[in-house]
N, C-alpha and C positions, 0 to 999 in steps of 0.2 A: 440562391432562390432568385429568380426573377420574375417580374410580372412586366410583361411587354405591351406597350398600347391597350393595355385595360383587360382586354378579355381573352385574347387568343393564348396568349402565354400563360395566363393564369388558369384557364381552362386545361391546358396542356399540363401544367404543376399539379393541379389537382388530380388527374388522373394518374400522374407519376406517383403522387403521394398515396393514391389508393393501392395502386400496386404494391408499394411498400408494406402497407398495412397488412394487406393479404398473402404476403410471401410464406410459403410454406414448402413442405417436402415436395409436394408436386409441382410447385412453382419453379423449383431448382433443378427439375429432372434434366439428366444429360441429353436427352433423346431416344437413350435405350431403356426398354420396360425394365422398371425396377432399380435402376442405377440413378444415383443422386449424386451432385457433387457439393463436396463437404471440406471445411477447413477442420483440422486436427491439431490440437496444441498438445505437445508432449514435453513430459518432465524428465525423460530419460532417453536414451537411444534406443532401449527396446520397445519405447512406445512408437517411435519413428518407424523402427522395422515392422511393428503390428500393422501400424496404418499402411505402409508401403505393401506389405503383404496382401492385405485386403482389396488393395487398388486393382480397378480394370485399366485405370489411366491415371499416371501424375501428372496432375496439371501444372504444379509449381512447388519448388521447395526455398523456403525462406533461409536468410542468414541467422533469425531467432528460430526459437524452437516449435516452428509449425510447418506443416503442409497443406497442400490443396490436392484433393485427389477426388476421383470418381469411384464409388463403392456402390455394391449391392446394398439396398435400404436395409436388409436383413442383417448386415455385419454392424451397423450403427450402435445398437445397443450394446454388442459384445465390447465395441473400441471403447463406449462411454464407462463401462465397468472395470475397466483395466486402471490399476492404482497408477501405471505411470503414464496416463494419458489424461491430460489436464481439462480438455473441452473436446467435443464434437459439435460443430456448429453447421447447418445447412449454410452454402455459400449464397447469402443474399445478395440485395444490391443496395446501393445508394443511389441519391439522385440528384441534380443539379439544384441548386436551391437560388434560383436567380430572380434578378431585373438588371442636376445637369452638374456634370462633374465640375463646372465650373463653381457653383455654389459649394460644393463640398471641399474643395481645395481651398476656397477663402474661408469657410467655417473653420475649418481645422489649423487654419494659419500655415498651410505648407508654403505658400508663395513667400512668407517671411522667412523660412528657412532656405529656399532657393536663393533669395535676394542676399543671404548671408554666405552663400557659397556650399550650402550642405544640400547636395542632390542624389546622395546613393550611391555616390560612383565608388566601385569595388567591393559592393554587396551583390550576393547571390540571391535572387529571389524566385522560388519554384512556383509556378501557378499549378495547382493540381485539380485538374479541371476537363474541359472538353477540348483541349489544345490552345494553341495560338496562331492566328494568320499569320505566317512568316511573310507575307509581303506586303502589311500594312505599313503605310508611310509614317505613322505614328509609333509604331513598334520595331521595325526592322532594325534600326541602328543600336536597338538595346537586346536583341534575341541573341542568347547563346546556344546552349545544346538543349537537347530533348530527348525525351522516349515515349513511345506511345504501348501502352497495356491493354489497349482496346483498338478495334479495327477503326479505319477512316472509312468513310462514304466517298467514292469516286476517287479520281487522282488528284494528288496533291504534291507539291513540291517535297514535304517532309510527310513521315508517317505520323506525325505529331499536329499537323495542321489542323484547325479547328473546322469541323464540320458541321457545327451547332451555330454556335456565336457568344456563348455564354462565357468562355474561356478567354476567349480576345477582349471581351468587356470588362473583365475583372481584371485583365493584363493592363489595360489602357489607365483603370483607375490606380493601380498600385506604381506604374512606372513607364507611362507613355513620355516620348522625348519632348523637350521644350524645343520645338523646331519651327514656331511662328506658323504652325497650321494644326489644325482639327484640335484637339484638346492635350493638356499635360496632365501627370500623374502626381502622387505625392511625393514619389520620388521620380526623378526623371534620367539619371544616368546609370542606374544600378542595371546589372544584367539579369534579364528574364530568361528563365527556364521552362519550357513546355513540356509538363508530365502528364500525358494525356490518359486519364484514367476513367473519363466518361466518355461514352459514345455518342454518336449523332442525335441520339433520343436525350441525352443527358443522364444517362444511367451507368454505372460501373458495379460491378461486384464487389463484395467485401474485400476478396482476394485481390482483385485488380487494384483496389485503392490502398490497400494495405502494400502491395508491391510498389506503387507509386511513392509511398511514403518512406519504405526502405532504400529506394532508390536515391531519393533526395539525400536523406542521411549519408548514404555511401558515396554521394558525389562531394559531400563536405560542404554543401550549401547552407546559407546562414536562415532563411526564411522558408516555410512552406503554408502556403495560403489556400486554404481549402474551403471554398463555398459551395459546399456539398453537406450531405446529411442524411440520416434518418431517423425515426422516432424511436427505433430499438437499435441497441447497440451492437458490436461484433467483438469478441474477445481478440481476434486476429487483428482486427483495425487497432485496437487496444494496445496489443503487443506491438505494431509496427511505432506507434506513437511513442511508446515507452523507448523503443530502440532508437528512434530519432532524436527524442528529448536528451536521451543520454550521451548523444553524440553531438549535442551542442545545436540543434535546430529549433528555432523559434517557430512554433507550431501556430497558427490562427486559424479560428474556424467559425464558420456563421452559426449562429444561435439557433436558426430555423424560423420558418415563417407561418407557424402555427397560432399567431395572436388572432384575437387578444386571448392571453391566457396568463396565469400567474407563476406557473411552474411546469415549463415544457421545453425545455432547452434540449436540442436532438444531439445526436451522437455524429462525429466525434466531438462536437464543442463540449459536450459534457465531461468529457474526461480530462483528469486534472493535468495532463501534458499539454493541454489545448489553451489559449487565450480565447474564449467564448466571446463573441460579438454581437450586440443587439443593433437596432436600427433606429435612427433617427430622422425626422421631417426637417425642412428648413427653417420652420419656426420654434425649433429644439423641443418639440413634442416626441414623443414615442410613436414610430411608424405604426399603424394600426393593424399590421401584418406581423410584427415582431414578436418572437419567442421570447419569454422572459423567465427567470429563475436564479436562484442563489448562485448558479455557475457562472452567470453573464461577469465579466470583469471589466468591461469597456463599452462604450457606445460611440458608434460613428454614423456619418451620413448614410441613407441608404434609401431614401424616397427619391424618385423622379432624378436619377444619376445619368447624365449623358456622358458616353464614353465609347471608344471604338468596337465594331464590330467588323468581321470581314466584309472587306470593299465598302467601308464607311463607316457611319456613327449612329448610335440610337440610344433612347433614353428607358433605363430598366429601373426598378424598384425591387428591393430585397435585402435581407441580412446579407445574401452573396456580395451585394455591392458596398456595404458597409466593411465586410472582412478585408478587401484589399486595401482600403485607407489604411487599416491599422498594420498590414504587412509592408505597404510603401514605408510607413513610418519606422518599423521595426528595422528595416532594411536599412534607413538612415542611421540609427543608434549603432548598427553593428557593424556599420562601415568606420564608424568613428571608435570601434574597439570594444565595445559593450558584449558581454555574452550573451547568449538566449535568457537566463534568468535575471542577469542584470537590466536588460532591455524591456523585458516584461515588467518589472517592478518600475522602473522610471516611466514608462507609458502610464502605469496607474497612478503614480506618485505625480505626475504633473497634469492628470487630466481635470478638467473643468467640470464643478459640479453644475448640472443645470437643473437641479430641482426635481428630478424625477427619483421615484423609489430604487433602493439598491439593488433590487431584482430586476429593475429595469435598465439602469444605466451604468452598473457595477461602480468602479470608482468614478465614473464621469464620462464627458465627452471628450474624445482623443483631441490633443493640442499637439500637434507636430513640433511647432516652435518652441514650445514650453519645454518640452522633451529634449530638445536639443540646447536648451538654455538660452533661448532668445526672447525678448520683449513680446508677447502676445497680448496686449492690451488694448489693441486697435478695434476688438470686437467684431 
């Protein structure tokens, strides 16, 4: 979630949020009269056959028990009534939840880790977002592989290049190189992978996002950073999160920018497979935009964060900015041999209590140095 320069980005995101809230059957029409794009989860091969038999077009088949198909809307009720079909959901969309890196790095004592030689080298961090600028001088040395599940605008060096700016901003927070220019990330030498699941408008379908999560798991990467979400859930995305979690991926997700509120964490952050991250300001207060709720496990810097964007740098605010702080720290732990569940527990157990309610801060503020066993008493 990003608010950029005050009004422009915020207005765009409000419009995007409204689009999510009003998503319905008509909103997900394929362009053909009466044809709807849906995700079908099945419990038996016969359920899959039934879904494929009704399909005008097969959009995607997952390794877990779900498919994305275009069907006549009259077929939906019949599929839902089958005992071998777990769910039929309209293939809705999720949106970028976005927005000075230096204060965030300092407040989480990430520079203490760097000084002690912990840079995340050997870890693989997937940024599931709008892509990453493949030519950015602060990121280029750390970029590994990538894949696009949505189309890019214009011509880029890679299909997964960032045509928005959100994904590049998140990538810089997690893992910009320490190269004496620009900014540096929570980790500085992990490998970044661009998993482009959001388009130039910052939107991606449930199916696109689920496919990106599945792809991250199939590559054997350590961390999946998801600064995206919606107010309503998707069983397909939930299935993908379970698939990735079972395969050792540490999934970190933005709690959302619906604050002030007391119980409004969005999805996929609200799923148990994901570590939900809320946002703090530089005075350790809760960011006014941050969603909160019992699912929040940790809080990290998210207000006025300076980081990379295509062609330069910018300052954004949002739980989208808080999330890659945690992803970078998770990458450092997993580079040191922690499993996804061990790293998750370690981050919570070493978080700093900053005096906020549990539904606002979870276990407390991210402390990268403490998680890695270093003294972080320098405040």
